[in-house]
C-alpha positions in Angstrom: 36.7 -6.9 1.8 38.6 -10.2 1.6 40.5 -9.5 4.8 37.4 -8.7 6.8 36.7 -12.1 8.4 40.4 -12.8 9.4 40.8 -9.3 10.8 37.6 -9.4 12.8 38.5 -12.9 14.2 42.0 -11.6 15.2 40.6 -8.5 16.9 37.9 -10.6 18.7 40.6 -13.0 20.1 42.8 -10.1 21.3 39.9 -8.2 22.8 38.5 -11.3 24.6 41.9 -12.1 26.1 42.5 -8.5 27.3 38.9 -8.4 28.7 39.5 -11.7 30.6 43.0 -11.3 31.9 43.5 -7.5 31.8 46.4 -5.6 30.3 49.4 -7.9 29.4 52.5 -7.9 27.3 52.2 -8.5 23.5 54.2 -11.7 24.0 51.7 -13.2 26.5 48.7 -12.2 24.4 50.3 -13.7 21.3 51.1 -16.9 23.2 47.5 -17.2 24.6 45.8 -16.5 21.3 48.1 -18.3 19.0 48.6 -15.1 16.9 51.9 -13.6 15.7 53.2 -10.7 17.8 52.9 -8.3 14.9 49.3 -9.2 14.5 48.6 -8.6 18.1 50.3 -5.3 18.0 48.3 -4.2 14.9 45.1 -5.3 16.6 45.8 -3.4 19.8 46.7 -0.2 17.9 43.6 -0.5 15.7 41.3 -1.0 18.8 42.9 2.0 20.6 42.2 4.2 17.6 38.5 3.3 17.2 37.5 2.8 20.8 37.0 6.5 21.6 33.5 6.4 23.1 31.9 4.9 26.1 29.9 2.4 24.0 32.9 1.5 21.7 33.9 -1.7 23.6 30.4 -3.2 23.0 31.1 -3.4 19.2 34.3 -5.4 19.8 32.3 -8.4 21.1 30.6 -11.0 19.0 27.2 -9.9 20.2 28.1 -6.3 19.3 29.2 -7.2 15.8 25.9 -9.2 15.3 23.9 -6.2 16.4 25.9 -3.8 14.1 25.0 -6.2 11.3 21.3 -5.9 12.2 21.5 -2.1 12.5 23.1 -1.6 9.2 20.9 -4.1 7.4 17.7 -2.8 8.9 18.6 0.7 8.0 19.2 -0.2 4.4 16.1 -2.4 4.2 13.6 0.0 5.9 14.9 3.4 4.7 17.0 2.9 1.5 14.9 0.1 -0.1 11.4 0.4 1.3 11.6 4.0 2.2 13.4 5.2 -1.0 16.0 7.3 1.0 19.5 7.8 -0.4 22.5 5.9 1.0 24.1 9.3 1.8 21.4 9.9 4.4 22.1 6.4 5.8 25.8 7.3 6.0 25.0 10.5 8.0 22.8 8.4 10.3 25.6 6.0 11.0 28.0 8.8 11.6 25.6 10.1 14.3 25.5 6.7 15.9 29.3 6.7 16.0 29.7 3.3 14.4 31.6 4.5 11.3 34.9 3.7 13.0 33.9 0.1 13.5 32.3 -0.8 10.2 32.6 0.6 6.7 29.6 2.8 6.0 30.7 5.0 3.2 28.2 5.8 0.5 29.8 3.5 -2.0 29.9 0.7 0.5 26.3 1.1 1.5 25.3 1.3 -2.2 26.9 -2.2 -2.7 25.2 -3.6 0.4 21.9 -2.2 -0.9 22.4 -3.9 -4.3 23.2 -7.2 -2.6 20.2 -7.0 -0.4 17.8 -6.3 -3.3 19.1 -9.4 -5.1 18.6 -11.5 -1.9 15.0 -10.1 -1.5 14.2 -11.1 -5.0 15.7 -14.5 -4.5 13.5 -14.9 -1.4 10.3 -14.5 -3.4 11.5 -16.8 -6.1 12.3 -19.6 -3.6 9.0 -19.2 -1.7 6.9 -19.3 -4.9 8.8 -22.3 -6.1 8.0 -24.1 -2.9 4.3 -23.2 -3.2 4.4 -24.5 -6.8 5.6 -27.9 -5.6 3.0 -28.1 -2.9 0.1 -26.8 -5.0 -2.6 -29.5 -5.3 -5.6 -27.4 -6.5 -6.2 -24.2 -8.4 -7.0 -21.2 -6.2 -9.7 -18.8 -7.5 -9.0 -15.1 -7.2 -10.5 -11.7 -8.0 -8.0 -10.0 -10.3 -7.4 -6.4 -11.2 -4.9 -4.7 -13.4 -3.7 -1.2 -14.4 -0.8 0.5 -16.0 1.3 3.4 -14.9 3.8 5.7 -16.6 7.0 6.6 -14.7 8.8 9.1 -16.9 8.9 7.4 -20.4 8.7 3.9 -19.0 5.4 1.9 -18.9 4.8 -0.5 -16.0 2.0 -3.1 -15.8 0.6 -4.1 -12.4 -1.7 -7.1 -11.9 -3.0 -7.9 -8.4 -5.2 -10.3 -6.5 -7.8 -8.0 -4.8 -8.6 -10.6 -2.1 -5.1 -11.0 -0.7 -3.4 -8.0 -2.2 -0.7 -10.2 -3.7 1.2 -8.6 -6.7 1.1 -11.2 -9.4 2.7 -9.0 -12.1 4.7 -5.8 -11.6 7.2 -5.1 -14.3 8.2 -2.9 -17.1 6.6 -3.5 -20.5 7.0 -2.2 -24.1 3.3 -1.6 -24.5 -0.1 -2.2 -22.9 -1.8 -4.2 -25.6 -4.0 -7.3 -24.8 -1.3 -9.6 -26.1 1.3 -8.1 -23.7 -1.1 -8.3 -20.7 -2.1 -11.8 -21.6 1.4 -13.2 -22.0 2.6 -11.7 -18.7 -0.5 -12.5 -16.6 -1.2 -16.0 -17.9 2.4 -17.3 -17.3 2.4 -15.9 -13.7 -1.1 -17.4 -12.9 0.1 -20.8 -14.2 3.3 -20.5 -12.1 1.3 -19.8 -8.9 -1.6 -22.1 -9.6 -4.3 -19.4 -9.7 -7.4 -18.8 -11.8 -9.2 -15.5 -12.2 -12.9 -16.0 -11.2 -13.8 -12.3 -11.5 -11.9 -9.3 -13.0 -12.4 -5.7 -11.9 -10.8 -2.8 -13.8 -11.3 0.3 -15.7 -12.8 0.3 -19.2 -9.5 0.0 -21.1 -10.2 -2.2 -24.2 -7.1 -4.4 -23.5 -8.3 -5.1 -19.9 -11.8 -5.8 -21.0 -10.5 -8.3 -23.5 -8.1 -9.7 -20.9 -11.0 -10.5 -18.5 -13.5 -11.7 -21.0 -11.3 -13.7 -23.5 -8.1 -14.6 -21.7 -9.6 -15.4 -18.3 -13.1 -16.2 -19.6 -14.9 -14.4 -16.8 -17.0 -11.3 -16.2 -15.0 -8.1 -16.6 -16.6 -6.0 -14.0 -16.6 -2.2 -14.1 -14.9 -0.3 -11.3 -16.9 1.8 -8.9 -13.8 3.9 -8.1 -13.6 5.1 -11.7 -17.3 5.5 -12.1 -17.5 7.9 -9.1 -14.4 9.7 -10.1 -15.9 10.4 -13.5 -19.1 11.8 -11.8 -17.0 14.0 -9.5 -14.9 15.4 -12.4 -18.2 16.4 -14.2 -20.5 17.5 -11.4 -18.5 17.8 -8.2 -15.8 20.0 -9.7 -18.4 22.2 -11.4 -20.4 22.7 -8.1 -17.2 23.4 -6.2 -16.3 26.1 -8.8 -19.8 27.6 -8.7 -19.7 27.7 -4.9 -16.4 29.5 -5.0 -17.6 32.1 -7.5 -20.9 32.6 -5.6 -19.0 33.1 -2.3 -16.7 35.6 -4.0 -19.6 37.6 -5.4 -21.4 37.5 -2.0 -18.3 38.8 -0.2 -17.8 41.5 -2.8 -21.5 42.6 -2.5 -21.1 42.9 1.3 -17.9 45.0 0.9 -19.7 47.3 -1.5 -22.6 47.7 0.9 -20.2 48.5 3.8 -18.5 51.1 1.6 -21.8 52.8 0.6 -22.9 53.0 4.2 -19.5 54.4 5.3 -19.6 57.1 2.6 -23.2 58.0 3.5 -24.8 57.0 0.1 -28.5 57.6 -0.5 -31.0 55.2 1.0 -32.0 54.1 -2.5 -28.5 53.0 -3.4 -28.1 51.2 0.0 -31.5 49.5 -0.4 -30.5 48.4 -3.9 -27.1 47.0 -2.7 -28.9 45.2 0.2 -31.0 43.4 -2.4 -27.9 42.4 -4.3 -26.4 41.0 -1.0 -29.6 39.1 -0.3 -29.6 37.6 -3.8 -25.9 36.7 -3.6 -26.5 35.0 -0.2 -29.5 33.0 -1.6 -27.3 31.9 -4.5 -24.6 30.7 -2.2 -27.2 28.7 -0.1 -28.7 27.2 -3.3 -25.3 26.0 -4.6 -24.4 24.7 -1.1 -27.7 22.8 -0.9 -27.1 21.2 -4.3 -23.5 20.5 -3.4 -24.6 18.7 -0.2 -27.2 16.8 -2.3 -24.5 15.8 -4.7 -22.4 14.4 -1.8 -25.3 12.5 -0.4 -26.0 11.0 -3.9 -22.4 9.9 -4.3 -22.7 8.2 -0.9 -26.0 6.6 -1.9 -24.3 5.1 -5.1 -21.6 3.6 -3.0 -24.0 2.2 -0.4 -26.2 0.7 -3.1 -23.5 -1.6 -4.5 -23.3 -4.2 -1.8 -24.2 -7.9 -1.3 -26.8 -6.9 1.4 -29.2 -4.0 1.7 -27.8 -1.5 4.2 -31.4 -0.8 5.5 -32.7 -4.3 6.2 -29.8 -6.7 5.6 -31.7 -8.5 2.9 -29.7 -10.1 0.1 -29.1 -7.8 -2.9 -29.3 -8.7 -6.6 -27.6 -7.0 -9.5 -31.0 -5.8 -10.7 -31.8 -4.1 -7.4 -28.4 -2.5 -7.3 -28.8 -1.2 -10.9 -32.2 0.3 -10.1 -30.9 2.0 -7.0 -27.9 3.5 -8.9 -30.1 4.6 -11.8 -32.3 6.5 -9.3 -29.3 8.3 -8.0 -28.1 9.2 -11.5 -31.4 10.8 -12.1 -30.9 12.8 -9.0 -27.5 14.0 -10.2 -29.1 15.1 -13.5 -31.7 17.1 -11.5 -29.0 18.8 -9.6 -27.0 19.6 -12.8 -30.2 21.0 -14.4 -30.9 23.3 -11.4 -27.4 24.7 -11.6 -27.3 24.9 -15.4 -24.4 22.5 -15.6 -24.1 20.7 -19.0 -23.1 17.1 -19.3 -20.9 17.8 -22.4 -19.1 14.4 -22.3 -22.3 12.5 -21.5 -20.9 11.1 -18.3 -24.3 9.9 -17.0 -24.8 8.0 -20.3 -21.3 6.4 -19.9 -22.1 5.3 -16.4 -25.5 3.9 -17.4 -23.8 1.8 -20.1 -21.4 0.4 -17.5 -24.1 -0.5 -14.9 -24.5 -4.2 -16.0 -20.7 -4.7 -15.6 -20.6 -2.6 -12.5 -23.3 -4.5 -10.6 -22.4 -8.0 -12.0 -20.3 -8.6 -8.9 -23.4 -9.0 -6.7 -25.0 -12.0 -8.5 -21.6 -13.5 -9.2 -20.6 -13.3 -5.5 -23.8 -14.9 -4.4 -23.4 -17.7 -6.8 -19.8 -18.2 -5.7 -20.8 -18.1 -2.1 -23.7 -20.5 -2.4 -21.5 -23.0 -4.4 -19.1 -23.2 -1.4 -22.0 -24.6 0.7 -23.2 -27.4 -1.5 -22.3 -30.0 1.1 -24.2 -28.1 3.9 -27.8 -29.0 4.9 -30.5 -26.5 3.9 -31.3 -25.2 7.4 -27.7 -24.5 8.2 -27.1 -23.0 4.8 -29.9 -20.5 5.2 -28.6 -19.6 8.7 -25.1 -19.0 7.3 -26.2 -17.0 4.3 -28.9 -14.8 6.0 -27.9 -14.6 9.6 -24.2 -15.1 10.1 -22.9 -13.7 6.8 -24.4 -10.1 7.2 -22.6 -9.7 10.6 -19.2 -10.5 9.2 -19.9 -8.6 6.0 -20.7 -5.3 7.6 -17.9 -5.7 10.1 -15.4 -6.0 7.3 -17.0 -3.1 5.3 -17.0 -0.8 8.3 -13.2 -1.4 8.7 -12.6 -0.6 5.0 -14.2 2.8 4.7 -12.7 6.1 5.8 -16.0 8.0 5.4 -17.5 8.6 8.8 -21.1 9.0 7.4 -20.9 5.7 5.5 -19.2 4.0 8.4 -22.2 5.0 10.6 -24.6 3.3 8.1 -22.5 0.2 8.0 -22.3 0.1 11.8 -26.0 0.4 12.1 -26.5 -2.5 9.7 -23.9 -4.5 11.7 -25.8 -3.8 14.9 -29.1 -5.0 13.4 -27.4 -8.2 12.0 -25.8 -8.9 15.5 -29.2 -8.6 17.1 -30.8 -10.9 14.6 -27.9 -13.4 15.1 -28.4 -13.4 18.9 -32.2 -13.8 18.7 -32.1 -16.6 16.0 -32.9 -20.0 17.7 -30.5 -21.8 15.4 -27.6 -19.7 16.7 -27.9 -21.3 20.1 -27.7 -24.8 18.7 -24.3 -24.2 17.0 -21.3 -25.4 19.0 -18.3 -23.2 19.6 -16.1 -25.3 17.3 -18.6 -25.1 14.5 -19.1 -21.4 15.1 -15.3 -20.8 14.7 -15.3 -22.8 11.5 -18.4 -20.9 10.1 -16.8 -17.6 11.0 -13.7 -18.5 9.0 -15.9 -19.4 6.1 -17.8 -16.1 6.4 -14.5 -14.1 6.4 -13.4 -16.0 3.3 -16.7 -15.3 1.5 -16.8 -11.6 2.5 -13.2 -11.0 1.4 -14.1 -12.0 -2.1 -16.6 -9.2 -2.6 -14.7 -6.4 -4.5 -16.4 -3.6 -6.4 -13.4 -1.4 -7.0 -9.7 -1.6 -8.1 -8.5 1.1 -5.8 -5.7 -1.1 -4.3 -3.9 -1.3 -7.6 -4.3 2.5 -8.0 -2.7 2.9 -4.5 0.1 0.6 -5.6 0.7 2.8 -8.7 1.0 5.8 -6.3 3.6 3.9 -4.3 5.6 3.1 -7.5 5.5 6.8 -8.5 6.8 7.8 -5.1 9.6 5.2 -5.4 10.5 6.4 -8.9 10.7 10.1 -8.0 12.3 9.8 -4.5 14.8 7.2 -5.7 15.6 9.1 -9.0 14.6 6.1 -11.1 13.4 2.5 -10.7 15.7 -0.3 -11.8 14.5 -3.8 -12.5 16.4 -5.0 -9.4 14.8 -2.4 -7.2 11.3 -3.0 -8.6 11.6 -6.8 -8.0 12.7 -6.1 -4.4 9.8 -3.7 -3.8 7.4 -6.3 -5.2 8.7 -9.0 -2.8 8.6 -6.7 0.2 4.9 -5.8 -0.7 4.0 -9.5 -1.0 5.9 -10.9 2.0 6.4 -8.1 4.4 3.5 -5.7 4.2 1.1 -6.4 7.0 -2.6 -5.5 7.6 -4.1 -4.7 10.9 -4.3 -8.4 11.7 -0.6 -9.0 11.0 -1.1 -11.0 7.9 0.8 -10.5 4.7 -0.5 -10.8 1.1 1.4 -14.0 0.6 -0.1 -15.4 3.8 -3.6 -14.5 2.8 -3.1 -16.0 -0.7 -1.4 -19.3 0.2 -3.1 -19.8 3.5 0.0 -20.1 5.8 2.8 -18.0 7.2 6.2 -17.6 5.6 9.7 -17.1 7.1 10.3 -13.4 8.0 11.7 -11.7 5.0 14.2 -9.5 6.8 15.4 -12.2 9.1 15.9 -14.5 6.0 18.0 -11.8 4.3 19.9 -11.0 7.5 21.0 -14.7 7.9 22.5 -14.5 4.4 24.4 -11.2 4.8 28.1 -11.2 4.4 30.2 -9.8 7.3 30.2 -6.0 7.4 33.3 -4.4 5.7 36.0 -2.8 7.8 36.1 1.0 7.9 38.5 2.7 5.5 41.7 4.1 7.0 42.8 7.4 5.4 46.3 8.9 5.6 46.3 12.2 7.4 47.3 14.9 5.0 48.0 18.6 5.4 45.6 21.0 3.7 46.9 22.2 0.4 48.4 25.7 0.4 48.7 26.7 -3.3 50.4 30.0 -2.5 53.3 28.3 -0.7 55.9 26.9 -3.2 58.2 24.4 -1.5 60.7 24.8 -4.4 61.3 28.5 -3.7 63.7 29.4 -0.9 62.2 31.4 2.0 
């Protein structure tokens, strides 16, 4: 490795001279380049050995060497670090590109490059956060969420800002007690100049205490876990009943066909037809209740919003609670009709969580109105009741993957747009003011979070990294955290760090690439004959 730079400089000089003046004697090349004749000879021999392909001469130039550095670094960055692929696959990839004779790409070499890049990636995040700490003039308010995940026997704690998606804490821990959560989260929040305004999470006692006592805010319940509990109880049972009913129906039809083929008596055939009819009716009944269950789950999701999806009127926590309670009653009716017991009292558990679940509605309205204290009353009303619903439903429609719910959000959005166009005040707002108000509306709408599903998704990514990479070292985890924060882009091209701190950062990969050491030279192996154990050289022929 220590001779890499001098050797590459030597080869570059010799190659440039030959390219410019053509083939010459070793003495002339040595005189022109200022190199010793033996160095020139070794350089020419080495180039003749490796330049076997049509594109080989490209890699001898400075531009070619820089491009090779980019190719190797990008492959390690995108596939071996971010993509959790092994360096052995990267080695095979470089062999297919035919660059293994120009740079060292053995598995051990690539493994060292990977380790160095992981350390550089971690250093990038540290430097950027230190810069933000120095510039920080005011505390930023965030919507926090946290969760733990087990990878093998190791426990990892993940704490995230839901608004930006920035990972504040992502590290291994000895336990998941409130003291551990508090010590890790508070120190990081202080470092970054952040304050948790609202906390969303599951009902783990340590997380409840973290939100209420450590952060001093409302610890909101998570809609994701609420609907998941309901689906485990009723959705799974209905699915199983439907499967059994379909199986019984198909078996009854097969029996009827067999009786008809064997020429059974009319009485037996009539009896079996009645069995088929009853089986079909049971299938239809279960399918009807199953569809009603799906509609009810959708209605629960639609009920928990800042605006009513039907008329775009502002919601309150009380209205949302009443709407969800109505849907819970419907679920109990479905369960009763199908004789499904609520052995774990899931509905009772959800009802107890309703105050925390719907608390985000009133809190969000209070937070949003507080941001308009310096705005006159007429403009404030226009912003809250005319402009805000347009931006809100546009963002919500982009978030959901459910086509039925997206259709409802799109309908609410169309109504809000029509109201905005017909409102007389809208025509009095200048283009510059409209752009400013639009940015404010995006800021406000992005702070409405009713679920902690992003942190669940992150846990899934960590699990994949752990299993694909056959482990997850502290160095690798720190690199993955930095990549998530500074190089994961949404549809608008923004990264979590950009959304949290309000400005763009240097490109992470380019920053790392500038600090990469020159690529190592390829190894040269002595040619050896294959071992023939049956031929003994010490024995005379």
